[in-house]
Short mmCIF file of the C-alpha atoms (twelve columns), coordinates in Angstrom:
data_MODEL
# 
_entry.id   MODEL 
# 
loop_
_atom_site.group_PDB 
_atom_site.id 
_atom_site.type_symbol 
_atom_site.label_atom_id 
_atom_site.label_alt_id 
_atom_site.label_comp_id 
_atom_site.label_asym_id 
_atom_site.label_seq_id 
_atom_site.Cartn_x 
_atom_site.Cartn_y 
_atom_site.Cartn_z 
_atom_site.pdbx_PDB_model_num 
ATOM 1   C CA . UNK A 1   22.925 124.481 129.677 1 
ATOM 2   C CA . UNK A 2   19.992 124.971 131.860 1 
ATOM 3   C CA . UNK A 3   16.671 124.897 130.879 1 
ATOM 4   C CA . UNK A 4   17.085 128.623 132.155 1 
ATOM 5   C CA . UNK A 5   19.021 129.714 129.702 1 
ATOM 6   C CA . UNK A 6   17.824 133.223 127.930 1 
ATOM 7   C CA . UNK A 7   18.784 131.132 124.551 1 
ATOM 8   C CA . UNK A 8   16.288 128.573 125.386 1 
ATOM 9   C CA . UNK A 9   13.394 130.827 127.609 1 
ATOM 10  C CA . UNK A 10  13.251 133.843 125.223 1 
ATOM 11  C CA . UNK A 11  10.559 136.592 125.139 1 
ATOM 12  C CA . UNK A 12  8.158  133.892 127.553 1 
ATOM 13  C CA . UNK A 13  8.075  131.184 125.297 1 
ATOM 14  C CA . UNK A 14  8.038  127.806 126.350 1 
ATOM 15  C CA . UNK A 15  11.460 126.683 126.520 1 
ATOM 16  C CA . UNK A 16  12.845 124.562 124.089 1 
ATOM 17  C CA . UNK A 17  14.418 120.633 124.953 1 
ATOM 18  C CA . UNK A 18  17.853 120.352 125.372 1 
ATOM 19  C CA . UNK A 19  19.871 119.681 121.312 1 
ATOM 20  C CA . UNK A 20  21.039 116.472 123.076 1 
ATOM 21  C CA . UNK A 21  20.197 114.888 126.275 1 
ATOM 22  C CA . UNK A 22  20.811 111.535 127.843 1 
ATOM 23  C CA . UNK A 23  18.897 108.877 130.178 1 
ATOM 24  C CA . UNK A 24  19.686 105.798 130.851 1 
ATOM 25  C CA . UNK A 25  19.031 103.789 127.592 1 
ATOM 26  C CA . UNK A 26  17.832 106.667 125.192 1 
ATOM 27  C CA . UNK A 27  19.613 109.307 123.911 1 
ATOM 28  C CA . UNK A 28  17.428 112.505 123.520 1 
ATOM 29  C CA . UNK A 29  18.017 114.763 120.031 1 
ATOM 30  C CA . UNK A 30  15.934 118.215 119.572 1 
ATOM 31  C CA . UNK A 31  14.965 117.351 115.683 1 
ATOM 32  C CA . UNK A 32  16.502 119.671 113.698 1 
ATOM 33  C CA . UNK A 33  14.699 118.518 109.945 1 
ATOM 34  C CA . UNK A 34  11.259 119.292 111.698 1 
ATOM 35  C CA . UNK A 35  12.392 122.961 112.927 1 
ATOM 36  C CA . UNK A 36  10.665 125.812 112.665 1 
ATOM 37  C CA . UNK A 37  7.817  124.047 111.841 1 
ATOM 38  C CA . UNK A 38  7.248  121.861 114.780 1 
ATOM 39  C CA . UNK A 39  9.315  120.961 118.074 1 
ATOM 40  C CA . UNK A 40  9.651  117.404 118.449 1 
ATOM 41  C CA . UNK A 41  12.520 115.557 120.573 1 
ATOM 42  C CA . UNK A 42  13.454 112.148 118.726 1 
ATOM 43  C CA . UNK A 43  14.636 109.548 120.611 1 
ATOM 44  C CA . UNK A 44  17.313 107.224 120.147 1 
ATOM 45  C CA . UNK A 45  17.098 103.728 121.713 1 
ATOM 46  C CA . UNK A 46  19.583 101.652 120.224 1 
ATOM 47  C CA . UNK A 47  23.533 102.836 118.911 1 
ATOM 48  C CA . UNK A 48  22.064 102.359 114.379 1 
ATOM 49  C CA . UNK A 49  19.253 104.851 115.060 1 
ATOM 50  C CA . UNK A 50  21.606 107.380 116.626 1 
ATOM 51  C CA . UNK A 51  23.552 107.224 113.591 1 
ATOM 52  C CA . UNK A 52  20.667 107.306 111.452 1 
ATOM 53  C CA . UNK A 53  19.588 110.240 113.305 1 
ATOM 54  C CA . UNK A 54  23.501 112.453 113.071 1 
ATOM 55  C CA . UNK A 55  23.091 111.147 109.284 1 
ATOM 56  C CA . UNK A 56  19.513 112.301 108.905 1 
ATOM 57  C CA . UNK A 57  21.019 115.276 110.018 1 
ATOM 58  C CA . UNK A 58  18.254 114.939 113.290 1 
ATOM 59  C CA . UNK A 59  21.629 116.313 114.848 1 
ATOM 60  C CA . UNK A 60  23.762 118.541 113.297 1 
ATOM 61  C CA . UNK A 61  26.650 120.986 113.775 1 
ATOM 62  C CA . UNK A 62  30.032 119.717 114.345 1 
ATOM 63  C CA . UNK A 63  30.226 119.955 118.579 1 
ATOM 64  C CA . UNK A 64  26.449 118.854 118.967 1 
ATOM 65  C CA . UNK A 65  27.335 115.508 116.744 1 
ATOM 66  C CA . UNK A 66  29.807 114.978 119.340 1 
ATOM 67  C CA . UNK A 67  28.647 115.038 122.303 1 
ATOM 68  C CA . UNK A 68  25.518 112.941 120.437 1 
ATOM 69  C CA . UNK A 69  28.327 110.893 119.656 1 
ATOM 70  C CA . UNK A 70  29.771 110.116 123.156 1 
ATOM 71  C CA . UNK A 71  26.093 109.983 125.271 1 
ATOM 72  C CA . UNK A 72  26.388 107.128 122.113 1 
ATOM 73  C CA . UNK A 73  28.927 105.012 123.980 1 
ATOM 74  C CA . UNK A 74  27.093 105.074 127.228 1 
ATOM 75  C CA . UNK A 75  23.584 104.055 125.435 1 
ATOM 76  C CA . UNK A 76  25.841 101.009 123.744 1 
ATOM 77  C CA . UNK A 77  26.849 100.892 127.536 1 
ATOM 78  C CA . UNK A 78  23.927 100.488 128.644 1 
ATOM 79  C CA . UNK A 79  22.106 98.414  126.554 1 
ATOM 80  C CA . UNK A 80  24.872 96.325  127.351 1 
ATOM 81  C CA . UNK A 81  24.323 95.306  131.082 1 
ATOM 82  C CA . UNK A 82  20.656 95.264  130.569 1 
ATOM 83  C CA . UNK A 83  21.486 92.584  128.461 1 
ATOM 84  C CA . UNK A 84  23.280 90.722  131.403 1 
ATOM 85  C CA . UNK A 85  26.888 90.916  129.842 1 
ATOM 86  C CA . UNK A 86  29.772 91.168  131.042 1 
ATOM 87  C CA . UNK A 87  32.612 93.758  131.189 1 
ATOM 88  C CA . UNK A 88  34.674 91.692  128.114 1 
ATOM 89  C CA . UNK A 89  31.241 92.022  126.324 1 
ATOM 90  C CA . UNK A 90  30.121 95.245  127.460 1 
ATOM 91  C CA . UNK A 91  33.630 96.815  126.351 1 
ATOM 92  C CA . UNK A 92  33.481 94.879  122.527 1 
ATOM 93  C CA . UNK A 93  29.761 96.241  122.186 1 
ATOM 94  C CA . UNK A 94  30.768 99.949  122.719 1 
ATOM 95  C CA . UNK A 95  34.001 99.731  120.549 1 
ATOM 96  C CA . UNK A 96  31.497 97.730  118.218 1 
ATOM 97  C CA . UNK A 97  29.535 101.175 118.851 1 
ATOM 98  C CA . UNK A 98  32.168 104.112 118.557 1 
ATOM 99  C CA . UNK A 99  33.558 102.827 115.170 1 
ATOM 100 C CA . UNK A 100 29.679 102.609 113.469 1 
ATOM 101 C CA . UNK A 101 29.105 106.794 115.084 1 
ATOM 102 C CA . UNK A 102 33.158 107.450 113.743 1 
ATOM 103 C CA . UNK A 103 31.608 106.596 110.093 1 
ATOM 104 C CA . UNK A 104 28.204 108.490 110.689 1 
ATOM 105 C CA . UNK A 105 30.259 111.847 108.682 1 
ATOM 106 C CA . UNK A 106 33.003 112.290 107.907 1 
ATOM 107 C CA . UNK A 107 34.247 116.251 107.778 1 
ATOM 108 C CA . UNK A 108 33.305 117.071 111.285 1 
ATOM 109 C CA . UNK A 109 36.025 116.462 113.813 1 
ATOM 110 C CA . UNK A 110 34.477 116.422 116.947 1 
ATOM 111 C CA . UNK A 111 32.726 113.731 116.473 1 
ATOM 112 C CA . UNK A 112 36.503 111.679 115.772 1 
ATOM 113 C CA . UNK A 113 37.443 113.904 118.514 1 
ATOM 114 C CA . UNK A 114 34.477 112.529 121.484 1 
ATOM 115 C CA . UNK A 115 35.014 109.248 119.999 1 
ATOM 116 C CA . UNK A 116 38.257 109.037 120.813 1 
ATOM 117 C CA . UNK A 117 37.743 110.290 124.516 1 
ATOM 118 C CA . UNK A 118 35.279 107.916 124.875 1 
ATOM 119 C CA . UNK A 119 37.462 105.254 123.248 1 
ATOM 120 C CA . UNK A 120 40.057 106.541 126.103 1 
ATOM 121 C CA . UNK A 121 38.213 106.278 128.449 1 
ATOM 122 C CA . UNK A 122 37.125 102.479 127.949 1 
ATOM 123 C CA . UNK A 123 40.727 101.297 127.308 1 
ATOM 124 C CA . UNK A 124 41.904 102.687 130.555 1 
ATOM 125 C CA . UNK A 125 38.938 101.235 132.815 1 
ATOM 126 C CA . UNK A 126 38.412 98.081  131.474 1 
ATOM 127 C CA . UNK A 127 41.295 96.345  133.052 1 
ATOM 128 C CA . UNK A 128 39.761 96.883  136.188 1 
ATOM 129 C CA . UNK A 129 36.566 96.029  134.519 1 
ATOM 130 C CA . UNK A 130 37.944 92.508  133.749 1 
ATOM 131 C CA . UNK A 131 39.344 91.639  136.835 1 
ATOM 132 C CA . UNK A 132 36.342 92.474  138.652 1 
ATOM 133 C CA . UNK A 133 34.712 88.954  139.868 1 
ATOM 134 C CA . UNK A 134 31.782 87.898  137.749 1 
ATOM 135 C CA . UNK A 135 29.369 90.995  136.581 1 
ATOM 136 C CA . UNK A 136 30.696 93.313  139.054 1 
ATOM 137 C CA . UNK A 137 32.937 94.906  136.453 1 
ATOM 138 C CA . UNK A 138 30.523 96.010  134.103 1 
ATOM 139 C CA . UNK A 139 28.808 98.079  136.110 1 
ATOM 140 C CA . UNK A 140 31.696 99.982  136.972 1 
ATOM 141 C CA . UNK A 141 32.672 100.488 133.155 1 
ATOM 142 C CA . UNK A 142 29.512 101.595 132.007 1 
ATOM 143 C CA . UNK A 143 29.108 104.576 134.606 1 
ATOM 144 C CA . UNK A 144 32.897 105.726 133.753 1 
ATOM 145 C CA . UNK A 145 31.452 106.292 130.325 1 
ATOM 146 C CA . UNK A 146 28.132 107.685 131.109 1 
ATOM 147 C CA . UNK A 147 30.590 109.856 133.141 1 
ATOM 148 C CA . UNK A 148 32.633 110.920 130.559 1 
ATOM 149 C CA . UNK A 149 29.860 111.561 128.340 1 
ATOM 150 C CA . UNK A 150 28.310 114.131 130.908 1 
ATOM 151 C CA . UNK A 151 31.317 116.040 131.296 1 
ATOM 152 C CA . UNK A 152 31.837 116.566 127.259 1 
ATOM 153 C CA . UNK A 153 28.216 117.823 127.078 1 
ATOM 154 C CA . UNK A 154 29.111 120.680 130.502 1 
ATOM 155 C CA . UNK A 155 32.478 121.162 128.907 1 
ATOM 156 C CA . UNK A 156 30.624 122.320 125.644 1 
ATOM 157 C CA . UNK A 157 28.779 124.926 127.488 1 
ATOM 158 C CA . UNK A 158 31.254 125.708 129.126 1 
ATOM 159 C CA . UNK A 159 33.364 126.313 125.935 1 
ATOM 160 C CA . UNK A 160 31.042 128.400 124.547 1 
ATOM 161 C CA . UNK A 161 30.678 131.074 127.243 1 
ATOM 162 C CA . UNK A 162 34.055 131.476 126.966 1 
ATOM 163 C CA . UNK A 163 34.573 131.794 123.084 1 
ATOM 164 C CA . UNK A 164 31.875 133.687 123.305 1 
ATOM 165 C CA . UNK A 165 33.111 136.632 125.275 1 
ATOM 166 C CA . UNK A 166 36.534 136.736 123.573 1 
ATOM 167 C CA . UNK A 167 34.553 137.084 120.601 1 
ATOM 168 C CA . UNK A 168 31.871 139.994 121.634 1 
ATOM 169 C CA . UNK A 169 34.629 142.062 122.438 1 
ATOM 170 C CA . UNK A 170 35.925 142.239 118.694 1 
ATOM 171 C CA . UNK A 171 32.362 143.708 117.776 1 
ATOM 172 C CA . UNK A 172 31.776 147.115 117.808 1 
ATOM 173 C CA . UNK A 173 28.901 148.667 118.738 1 
ATOM 174 C CA . UNK A 174 26.576 148.902 117.122 1 
ATOM 175 C CA . UNK A 175 26.908 146.869 114.995 1 
ATOM 176 C CA . UNK A 176 25.941 144.764 111.714 1 
ATOM 177 C CA . UNK A 177 26.649 141.034 111.282 1 
ATOM 178 C CA . UNK A 178 26.162 138.670 108.009 1 
ATOM 179 C CA . UNK A 179 26.600 134.911 109.167 1 
ATOM 180 C CA . UNK A 180 26.307 131.678 107.458 1 
ATOM 181 C CA . UNK A 181 24.696 127.843 108.004 1 
ATOM 182 C CA . UNK A 182 24.082 127.795 111.829 1 
ATOM 183 C CA . UNK A 183 26.355 127.538 114.746 1 
ATOM 184 C CA . UNK A 184 24.168 128.268 117.573 1 
ATOM 185 C CA . UNK A 185 22.312 126.829 120.660 1 
ATOM 186 C CA . UNK A 186 21.267 123.785 117.530 1 
ATOM 187 C CA . UNK A 187 24.442 123.233 117.306 1 
ATOM 188 C CA . UNK A 188 26.135 123.031 120.038 1 
ATOM 189 C CA . UNK A 189 25.830 121.347 123.792 1 
ATOM 190 C CA . UNK A 190 25.649 125.376 124.824 1 
ATOM 191 C CA . UNK A 191 24.839 128.810 123.567 1 
ATOM 192 C CA . UNK A 192 26.566 128.302 120.083 1 
ATOM 193 C CA . UNK A 193 30.130 129.356 118.622 1 
ATOM 194 C CA . UNK A 194 29.734 131.858 115.587 1 
ATOM 195 C CA . UNK A 195 25.903 132.670 117.882 1 
ATOM 196 C CA . UNK A 196 27.790 132.491 121.177 1 
ATOM 197 C CA . UNK A 197 29.507 135.462 120.060 1 
ATOM 198 C CA . UNK A 198 26.349 137.629 119.038 1 
ATOM 199 C CA . UNK A 199 24.403 136.236 122.488 1 
ATOM 200 C CA . UNK A 200 27.651 137.466 124.337 1 
ATOM 201 C CA . UNK A 201 27.604 140.532 122.358 1 
ATOM 202 C CA . UNK A 202 24.432 141.257 123.031 1 
ATOM 203 C CA . UNK A 203 24.035 140.196 126.682 1 
ATOM 204 C CA . UNK A 204 27.008 142.791 127.492 1 
ATOM 205 C CA . UNK A 205 25.333 145.649 125.691 1 
ATOM 206 C CA . UNK A 206 25.997 146.087 122.884 1 
ATOM 207 C CA . UNK A 207 23.395 146.782 119.502 1 
ATOM 208 C CA . UNK A 208 23.796 143.324 117.082 1 
ATOM 209 C CA . UNK A 209 21.877 143.067 113.864 1 
ATOM 210 C CA . UNK A 210 22.847 140.198 111.816 1 
ATOM 211 C CA . UNK A 211 22.324 139.248 108.407 1 
ATOM 212 C CA . UNK A 212 21.491 135.648 108.071 1 
ATOM 213 C CA . UNK A 213 21.542 133.707 104.463 1 
ATOM 214 C CA . UNK A 214 19.644 131.358 103.703 1 
ATOM 215 C CA . UNK A 215 22.148 128.497 103.365 1 
ATOM 216 C CA . UNK A 216 21.495 126.155 100.234 1 
ATOM 217 C CA . UNK A 217 20.304 123.145 99.823  1 
ATOM 218 C CA . UNK A 218 18.585 122.561 103.111 1 
ATOM 219 C CA . UNK A 219 18.625 126.180 104.704 1 
ATOM 220 C CA . UNK A 220 20.077 126.248 107.960 1 
ATOM 221 C CA . UNK A 221 20.038 129.634 108.083 1 
ATOM 222 C CA . UNK A 222 16.910 130.264 106.994 1 
ATOM 223 C CA . UNK A 223 15.201 127.619 109.299 1 
ATOM 224 C CA . UNK A 224 17.416 127.098 112.504 1 
ATOM 225 C CA . UNK A 225 19.370 130.916 112.317 1 
ATOM 226 C CA . UNK A 226 16.883 133.451 111.512 1 
ATOM 227 C CA . UNK A 227 14.324 131.469 114.097 1 
ATOM 228 C CA . UNK A 228 16.780 130.802 116.553 1 
ATOM 229 C CA . UNK A 229 17.981 134.819 116.754 1 
ATOM 230 C CA . UNK A 230 14.676 135.915 116.111 1 
ATOM 231 C CA . UNK A 231 13.053 133.539 119.163 1 
ATOM 232 C CA . UNK A 232 16.409 135.683 121.571 1 
ATOM 233 C CA . UNK A 233 14.864 138.873 119.774 1 
ATOM 234 C CA . UNK A 234 17.620 140.120 118.019 1 
ATOM 235 C CA . UNK A 235 16.803 142.027 114.978 1 
ATOM 236 C CA . UNK A 236 17.427 139.717 111.524 1 
ATOM 237 C CA . UNK A 237 17.572 140.045 108.041 1 
ATOM 238 C CA . UNK A 238 17.290 136.818 106.000 1 
ATOM 239 C CA . UNK A 239 18.890 136.795 102.443 1 
ATOM 240 C CA . UNK A 240 19.197 134.776 99.759  1 
ATOM 241 C CA . UNK A 241 23.268 133.607 99.690  1 
ATOM 242 C CA . UNK A 242 24.036 135.126 96.522  1 
ATOM 243 C CA . UNK A 243 22.760 138.656 97.727  1 
ATOM 244 C CA . UNK A 244 25.282 138.653 99.955  1 
ATOM 245 C CA . UNK A 245 28.194 140.152 97.717  1 
ATOM 246 C CA . UNK A 246 25.921 142.924 96.629  1 
ATOM 247 C CA . UNK A 247 24.599 143.871 101.158 1 
ATOM 248 C CA . UNK A 248 28.646 143.732 101.634 1 
ATOM 249 C CA . UNK A 249 29.395 145.853 98.384  1 
ATOM 250 C CA . UNK A 250 25.740 148.088 99.502  1 
ATOM 251 C CA . UNK A 251 25.540 149.070 103.291 1 
ATOM 252 C CA . UNK A 252 27.670 148.543 106.666 1 
ATOM 253 C CA . UNK A 253 28.902 145.222 107.301 1 
ATOM 254 C CA . UNK A 254 31.212 145.061 110.035 1 
ATOM 255 C CA . UNK A 255 31.870 141.677 110.180 1 
ATOM 256 C CA . UNK A 256 31.195 138.443 108.827 1 
ATOM 257 C CA . UNK A 257 31.143 135.012 111.183 1 
ATOM 258 C CA . UNK A 258 31.318 131.172 110.926 1 
ATOM 259 C CA . UNK A 259 31.257 128.440 112.525 1 
ATOM 260 C CA . UNK A 260 33.477 125.427 111.407 1 
ATOM 261 C CA . UNK A 261 33.347 121.460 111.349 1 
ATOM 262 C CA . UNK A 262 37.637 121.308 111.258 1 
ATOM 263 C CA . UNK A 263 40.323 123.146 111.006 1 
ATOM 264 C CA . UNK A 264 43.729 122.383 109.914 1 
ATOM 265 C CA . UNK A 265 47.209 123.257 111.482 1 
ATOM 266 C CA . UNK A 266 47.742 126.177 109.118 1 
ATOM 267 C CA . UNK A 267 44.778 127.770 109.165 1 
ATOM 268 C CA . UNK A 268 42.645 126.278 106.820 1 
ATOM 269 C CA . UNK A 269 39.425 126.208 107.537 1 
ATOM 270 C CA . UNK A 270 35.693 123.709 106.938 1 
ATOM 271 C CA . UNK A 271 32.718 124.602 106.982 1 
ATOM 272 C CA . UNK A 272 29.590 124.609 105.511 1 
ATOM 273 C CA . UNK A 273 29.323 125.404 101.504 1 
ATOM 274 C CA . UNK A 274 29.174 128.312 100.414 1 
ATOM 275 C CA . UNK A 275 31.474 129.612 103.038 1 
ATOM 276 C CA . UNK A 276 34.431 129.719 100.814 1 
ATOM 277 C CA . UNK A 277 32.422 132.113 98.689  1 
ATOM 278 C CA . UNK A 278 31.470 134.472 101.524 1 
ATOM 279 C CA . UNK A 279 35.056 134.785 102.753 1 
ATOM 280 C CA . UNK A 280 36.547 135.411 99.728  1 
ATOM 281 C CA . UNK A 281 33.297 138.352 99.276  1 
ATOM 282 C CA . UNK A 282 34.774 139.558 102.558 1 
ATOM 283 C CA . UNK A 283 37.787 140.331 101.405 1 
ATOM 284 C CA . UNK A 284 37.291 141.529 98.432  1 
ATOM 285 C CA . UNK A 285 35.004 144.395 100.529 1 
ATOM 286 C CA . UNK A 286 36.715 144.685 103.245 1 
ATOM 287 C CA . UNK A 287 34.747 142.621 106.274 1 
ATOM 288 C CA . UNK A 288 36.546 140.978 108.947 1 
ATOM 289 C CA . UNK A 289 35.936 137.045 108.009 1 
ATOM 290 C CA . UNK A 290 36.092 135.909 111.596 1 
ATOM 291 C CA . UNK A 291 35.518 131.897 112.675 1 
ATOM 292 C CA . UNK A 292 34.683 130.719 115.926 1 
ATOM 293 C CA . UNK A 293 35.766 127.349 117.529 1 
ATOM 294 C CA . UNK A 294 36.323 124.953 120.111 1 
ATOM 295 C CA . UNK A 295 39.466 123.918 120.058 1 
ATOM 296 C CA . UNK A 296 38.444 120.264 120.053 1 
ATOM 297 C CA . UNK A 297 37.754 121.644 115.946 1 
ATOM 298 C CA . UNK A 298 41.249 122.138 115.756 1 
ATOM 299 C CA . UNK A 299 42.940 119.040 113.654 1 
ATOM 300 C CA . UNK A 300 46.588 118.969 113.937 1 
ATOM 301 C CA . UNK A 301 47.251 116.111 111.879 1 
ATOM 302 C CA . UNK A 302 45.892 118.009 108.986 1 
ATOM 303 C CA . UNK A 303 48.152 120.084 108.104 1 
ATOM 304 C CA . UNK A 304 46.247 122.238 104.969 1 
ATOM 305 C CA . UNK A 305 42.461 122.054 104.186 1 
ATOM 306 C CA . UNK A 306 43.436 119.943 101.268 1 
ATOM 307 C CA . UNK A 307 43.748 117.233 103.217 1 
ATOM 308 C CA . UNK A 308 40.208 117.792 105.082 1 
ATOM 309 C CA . UNK A 309 37.912 114.958 104.157 1 
ATOM 310 C CA . UNK A 310 34.460 116.701 102.479 1 
ATOM 311 C CA . UNK A 311 31.325 115.007 102.768 1 
ATOM 312 C CA . UNK A 312 29.380 114.333 99.686  1 
ATOM 313 C CA . UNK A 313 25.651 114.120 100.105 1 
ATOM 314 C CA . UNK A 314 22.722 112.356 98.830  1 
ATOM 315 C CA . UNK A 315 21.878 114.276 95.375  1 
ATOM 316 C CA . UNK A 316 18.054 114.307 96.224  1 
ATOM 317 C CA . UNK A 317 18.988 117.008 98.657  1 
ATOM 318 C CA . UNK A 318 19.744 119.815 95.685  1 
ATOM 319 C CA . UNK A 319 17.543 118.280 92.922  1 
ATOM 320 C CA . UNK A 320 14.134 117.154 95.270  1 
ATOM 321 C CA . UNK A 321 13.325 120.843 95.373  1 
ATOM 322 C CA . UNK A 322 13.413 121.871 91.123  1 
ATOM 323 C CA . UNK A 323 14.121 118.451 89.103  1 
ATOM 324 C CA . UNK A 324 10.059 118.500 88.949  1 
ATOM 325 C CA . UNK A 325 9.399  121.608 88.453  1 
ATOM 326 C CA . UNK A 326 12.314 121.867 85.482  1 
ATOM 327 C CA . UNK A 327 12.255 118.428 84.061  1 
ATOM 328 C CA . UNK A 328 15.334 117.970 84.473  1 
ATOM 329 C CA . UNK A 329 15.428 115.281 86.603  1 
ATOM 330 C CA . UNK A 330 18.308 113.306 84.534  1 
ATOM 331 C CA . UNK A 331 20.939 116.006 85.635  1 
ATOM 332 C CA . UNK A 332 23.237 115.202 87.615  1 
ATOM 333 C CA . UNK A 333 23.975 116.982 91.046  1 
ATOM 334 C CA . UNK A 334 26.964 117.590 93.029  1 
ATOM 335 C CA . UNK A 335 26.411 117.905 96.364  1 
ATOM 336 C CA . UNK A 336 29.432 118.407 98.424  1 
ATOM 337 C CA . UNK A 337 28.422 119.418 101.953 1 
ATOM 338 C CA . UNK A 338 31.667 121.418 103.073 1 
ATOM 339 C CA . UNK A 339 34.016 123.431 101.221 1 
ATOM 340 C CA . UNK A 340 37.390 125.276 102.501 1 
ATOM 341 C CA . UNK A 341 38.402 128.651 103.380 1 
ATOM 342 C CA . UNK A 342 42.460 129.102 102.986 1 
ATOM 343 C CA . UNK A 343 44.119 130.482 106.123 1 
ATOM 344 C CA . UNK A 344 44.737 133.863 104.513 1 
ATOM 345 C CA . UNK A 345 40.694 134.646 104.345 1 
ATOM 346 C CA . UNK A 346 40.201 134.251 107.861 1 
ATOM 347 C CA . UNK A 347 40.768 137.251 109.496 1 
ATOM 348 C CA . UNK A 348 40.817 135.640 112.879 1 
ATOM 349 C CA . UNK A 349 39.755 131.974 114.872 1 
ATOM 350 C CA . UNK A 350 37.812 132.920 118.215 1 
ATOM 351 C CA . UNK A 351 38.124 129.840 120.525 1 
ATOM 352 C CA . UNK A 352 37.937 129.216 124.215 1 
ATOM 353 C CA . UNK A 353 41.494 130.202 124.727 1 
ATOM 354 C CA . UNK A 354 40.929 133.992 122.823 1 
ATOM 355 C CA . UNK A 355 41.321 135.635 119.492 1 
ATOM 356 C CA . UNK A 356 44.306 133.621 116.928 1 
ATOM 357 C CA . UNK A 357 45.612 136.074 114.510 1 
ATOM 358 C CA . UNK A 358 47.250 135.724 111.211 1 
ATOM 359 C CA . UNK A 359 49.565 134.509 110.168 1 
ATOM 360 C CA . UNK A 360 47.270 131.463 111.754 1 
ATOM 361 C CA . UNK A 361 49.363 129.067 111.494 1 
ATOM 362 C CA . UNK A 362 52.069 130.491 113.881 1 
ATOM 363 C CA . UNK A 363 48.874 131.309 116.091 1 
ATOM 364 C CA . UNK A 364 48.009 127.606 116.169 1 
ATOM 365 C CA . UNK A 365 51.144 126.028 117.392 1 
ATOM 366 C CA . UNK A 366 52.247 128.578 119.624 1 
ATOM 367 C CA . UNK A 367 48.938 128.147 121.698 1 
ATOM 368 C CA . UNK A 368 47.779 124.591 120.466 1 
ATOM 369 C CA . UNK A 369 51.350 122.557 119.922 1 
ATOM 370 C CA . UNK A 370 49.781 120.170 122.585 1 
ATOM 371 C CA . UNK A 371 45.674 120.067 122.396 1 
ATOM 372 C CA . UNK A 372 44.923 121.018 126.640 1 
ATOM 373 C CA . UNK A 373 43.787 117.454 128.336 1 
ATOM 374 C CA . UNK A 374 40.428 116.574 128.280 1 
ATOM 375 C CA . UNK A 375 38.383 117.307 131.797 1 
# 
């Protein structure tokens, strides 16, 4: 995405830094733990720092995490090359880095997808690099990894645009859309998935109003989505998570639109905690429930959502907001970061290839029996 993209330069305001960016020796992340109070670029000069940044949600959103991991492989290669490593040692260090990056967060399948793509490049290019005389093969191996990481980032920019165009056709004019968590510019390398649909609809001339759930416990909806949409000139109403049912019953909402971190072969969808409850509410009130996600979010190795790994995050993310005030510091806390929405509650999945409709398992098999090749 260029820095002149309308989702980064809005209403004459300074351009946002790229969500994920890379220069030799450093992965740059727009630090989402500090938004919207401060726009800060967090620089990772080691793989350990990048892993920590992913765990701490400095970079978040399934596609953005995948892009960051790809650049992490390029970072590991640059560090090895700078230390004078030959091709064999460089390949070993990159492989170890990829293993560490894969473990950073378990639910978002895009992370493992990107790691697998980078490892495939490593396996494809390593033999010729190892056969080169002396240290001549190491730079070529590093360059191949850097090219693949850049390609993954460019693909995400393109896929977001294509996905957004397909999804925009589903929204009436005018329309009111409710969303949950953040699946926009801040969660991808492009214009976003769920929010990409909204941006595309607005760019086509449709009048779109967005109702944003705050998204407890870390308020990605309030801190990120509401800020991002407002910054880009879209009318936004922020609500407490628990107000969604009342809003759906009392006023017109044309669609609920969310992203996804992993989609099983039958169409079950893992997304930010609270998505399942919102899907139930949408079904109860006859509101279409749309999921927007690129092909890299599909995990055909999992038959259904019961086998999707759900990340359990620190209890402090929940208890820090109320323990001292309530005197309940000894209370046990559960903090699952995601939940699974059954396929039967999903009206359609919006992808860069088009819109998949129920029965979703059959539609996924028809369109994605084989995932499209990389590149």
